[in-house]
N, C-alpha and C positions, 0 to 999 in steps of 0.2 A: 508551585502546587505546593498542594496540605504535603509538612516533612516528618511526619509519622513514620516510624519506624518498620512500614510495612511494603511488599512490594508492589509499588506501582505499575502502571500502563508505559512500556515502555520505545514506545517508536510512536507517538503522536506527535511533511515533508510537502510549491510554487510554479502556476502550472510552464508546464512546459509542452508548448506545443510544437514537438517535432516528429509530425509524419514519414515514416515510414516508408520507401521510395522503392512499394514491391510494381510492378505491373507486372499481373500475369494476363495473357494473351489467348483469346480463349484459339481453340483447333479446329478445326471446320473440314478435318478431313480430304483435305489439297493436298496440291506438292508445291515441293516454293525450288523453282530454280537456284540455286548459287551460280552466277554469275562470272561466266570464264572458267568456268572446272568442267563443268557438265556433269556433273555427281547434282544430285538432287535429297530433299530432305524433306521427312512430311511435314507437314507445317504444327502439326502438336507439338512433338521435341526440339521443333526449333523455341517453343513458345514459354517450352521448358528450361530451358539451355537459358531464354535471354531473360526472366524469369533470378534466375540464377546470378545470372553475372548483374539485375540490379539491386540485388542483396548483397554484393558486395561492394563495401562499402570503397569511397572514392577520395581518398586523399590525396589533399591538404582540406582534411574537416573543420570549421566552425559552427558550434553549438554555443547557446545562453541559459545563465543558473535561472533559476530564479530571483537571484539577489539582481540580475541583469548588464551578469558579469561572464564578456566573448567568451571562451576559451578554440587556441588550434589548434589541432593534430597534424602534424606530419604521417604520423603510422599506427597501428594500435597501442593503447599504454601496457606497457611490458611491466608494472607494477603497478598491481593501483590495490588504497586504502578504502576501510568503509567505516566510518563509525559512527554511521545509527541502523539499527538489525534491519529497518527494514528494505534498505536499498543492503543491505550485505544478502537478505535472500534473495531478491532481483540478480543479485550479480553472479552470487553462487546457478540461482535459477537457469545464468544465462550457459552457465559451464568453463568459470574464471575461476575456476579451483586455480590455475595452475601459476595466476598473474596477481591473486589476493595475496597481499602482502604481511597484511593486519585487519582487525575487528576491532568493534567497542566492548567497554567488557559486556557487554549487559547483550551479546553476540548469541542464542543459546540455537539456530539453524541456519543452517543444519546439520546433521553429528558432523561437519566438515569443520563448521564454525566457532565449535571449540579449540580442535586445536590450535588457531589460528595463532601469531602474536597479538596481545593484546593491547590497544589503542588510547586505553582510560574511557571515562564515561561520553557519552553525549553532549552532556553541557558541561564536563567539562576533563574537552582530551586530552593527550596527554601530550605537550608539544615535540617534548625531546623525543622521543618512542617514535613519537610522528614525524619527523625529522629525517631521523636514524632512517626509517625502511627508501626513504632517496624515493619513495612512490612520483609514479609520473602525475597521479591526478586522486585524489581525496575527496569520496565523495559521502556525501550528511546528508537528512533529510529536516521536519519539520521541529524536529526539537529543538537543536539549532541557530541560537538568535543570529542575527545578518551582523550584532553587536560580536555577539565571538567567530561566525565568522570571519570579519573583517581581524582581526586579531592574530584570525592564522594568518592572512593573507599580507598580512605584516611584516611576518616571520619567512617570511620564504615561501609555505604551503600553496599549493595550487590546489583549491577546491572546491566542487563541485554544491553546490546546494539545491534540492530539490522542496518542494511544499505543495504539494495535492494538495486540493477540495474536491476531491470528483476520484468518483471510479476510473472511468478514461482518463482522467489525470497521471493517472497508477501507470495507464496503457499507454501512455503516451513520455515516461517518464521510460517504462523498460525499454520502447522501443527506440529513444533520444543513449542508451545505453548498450543498445546493438549497437547503434551505429558508433558509436563512438572506440567499443570496440569490437567492429566487424563481424557481430553476430547476431547481421539482421532476423536470417532463417529461425536464428533459438526464438528469439525477439516475437517470432513473426506467429510462432507454432504456440509460446505461452501465453498471447494477448489474441489467436483466433481462440483456444479455452477456453479463459476469462470471458472474453464477449458467447461465446456458447453458455454460462454459465450463469450471467446476467438473461439471457434470454430468458431461458429453463424454467427461472425463476418468475421473472413477472410474465409469463405466459399461466404458469400455475395460480398468481397469485387475480390475475386482470379481471376476474367474473365477483371479485373482492365490491361490493355497491360505497360507493365515497359513505354510504349514512354510519353501514356497516365496519368498519377501515375501523383496526381498533387499535387503541392511543396506548404507546409505546415508553415510556421514561427509561431510561440508561444511565449506569452511574459503571465509572470504569476505575475509579477510583476514590477513595472516599469523602463524602463532599461533592462528587466532583461529578457534570454530566454534561453534553456537550449538544448545542440549538445549531438556529440553517449554516449553510457555508462550509462546512465539513464535511468529508467521506464519510463518515458515522452517523450522522444525519441522511444525509444519502442513500446508506443502508436502509433503514428501517426504511424511506420513502418510498425505494425500489421493495421492500418485501412486502407493502402494505399496506404500512402503518403507517399513525402518524404521528411523529415526534411532539411530548408533550410539553417539551422546551423550544418550541421553534419560534418561540416568541423572541429569542435571545441570539444571540451569532458570536459562534463562534464557541471553544472552551468555555465553564465556567462555575464558578462553589452557586451549589444547589439552594433558594428558597426553601426552607420543607416545610411551610405554610400556602407557596404557590404547588407541591407539587401535588400536596396531600389535596386542596382545592381541583386541580386536573384528572386525578385521580385514573390515574393509565387503569388501563388491563390487564396488562404483560409488564413489569418488571426486571432491565435485563441489567448482568452485573458481568464484573469480572472476574474468572473464578477462580484466578490466585493470588486474590488480594488475598494477605494476612497482617490485624493489625502487632500492637504492643504486647495484647494480650491474650495473643493467640482465637481471635476473634477472625473470622472471615467475613465478607463484603453481604452476604448472606444478611447473618446474624445480626450484621451492625444496620442494615435495611430494616430490619421489621422488628427489632429492639426499640427504634426511635420513637419517642413519642407522638400516638394520633394513627401511626403509618396503618395497624391491622387496621382500621375502617377501607381506607383503600382495596378498590374489587381485587384486583391482583394477588396482594397479599391474603386478603381475604378468602379464593380461591385457588391458591398456593400453584400463582401462575408468578411466580421469582424468579425465575432461570438463568441459571449459570451459563456463560462459555468459554470458551480456547480467548481469551488474554490476549494471546496476540495474533490469532483470525483478526480477533473484532478491534484487535485498534491499532494495525503493522499496516500501511498502505503501501504494500506490496504483490507478490505472485498471487498468495493466498485469501487475498481482500473479498477476491469473489467465494473464495471458499465461508468464508467469514458472512459473508451475505446473504449463503445457503443455512447456514444457522442462523440466524437470525430471523428468516423469513419461517423454518422447522418452526422455532419457538414461538414467532409470531401468532401462527397459522398451519396447530399440530397436521388437523387432519386432511390439509390439504398435499402435504410430503410425508407420508405415509410409505 
């Protein structure tokens, strides 16, 4: 990506289809007798107990990561390292503070993550620190190449990589982390809220007619946008917008003339980006030749969003979805 001296997107994670083993039986008000004991127990209470039992991980557990690597756990990992901000957020959300023994240099959320030992950057992890941490598992995300993952594995580091392309993938990853760490109940709680966030947004924008959908351009780092096939593009779609870069696939450097020609109604940008001249990303965008003729610029619909909510495929990604939707259709989210 662009190597200018600015703070860029720090978490931009492979589809893991690890579904939770959660069976919730419906209580019907009848009574079930435990054979041979002479005691009875309401079916609803039995259902709750069964659900709790099903949410306990049964070891040994074997799971596969985004690179196709299989991992077998005989018990929940006692020491965990994360070298990806999105994965760090997920692990802390699951309540694994005590098990986390290291994070990446860029991990700034939650506050507890800032107090953990640093293990280098996501693209340049500190191998010596990671080895010294003696972690049972190291988690990483979309910003680490498979080549880097292989290098770490060749050093004897057990590293689990994710690469979510959609919000569903993010939720599946959280459920997988919950299974690995025997925190499935908390994982279910998190993903239930995330699903509700998605439902709230899609319900709010469902009345927007296809011909009335706003054209949206998003820039998360100077000169970089996202096309189809990535979760950030899906956020725009779920929010009822049309991504003007959807003719592209994945993360791409922009063609300024194409953006001008597409004439987006709304421009979204990461609000924490500052270049070496102390210019913010919206200033950079508005100063480009010809961009003053774009509808979004003329209507002052150039809107900054929390970069972490926008670009980290973790538990707060659906909060990012809500912010994207509010930015595109403010009248629908008063």
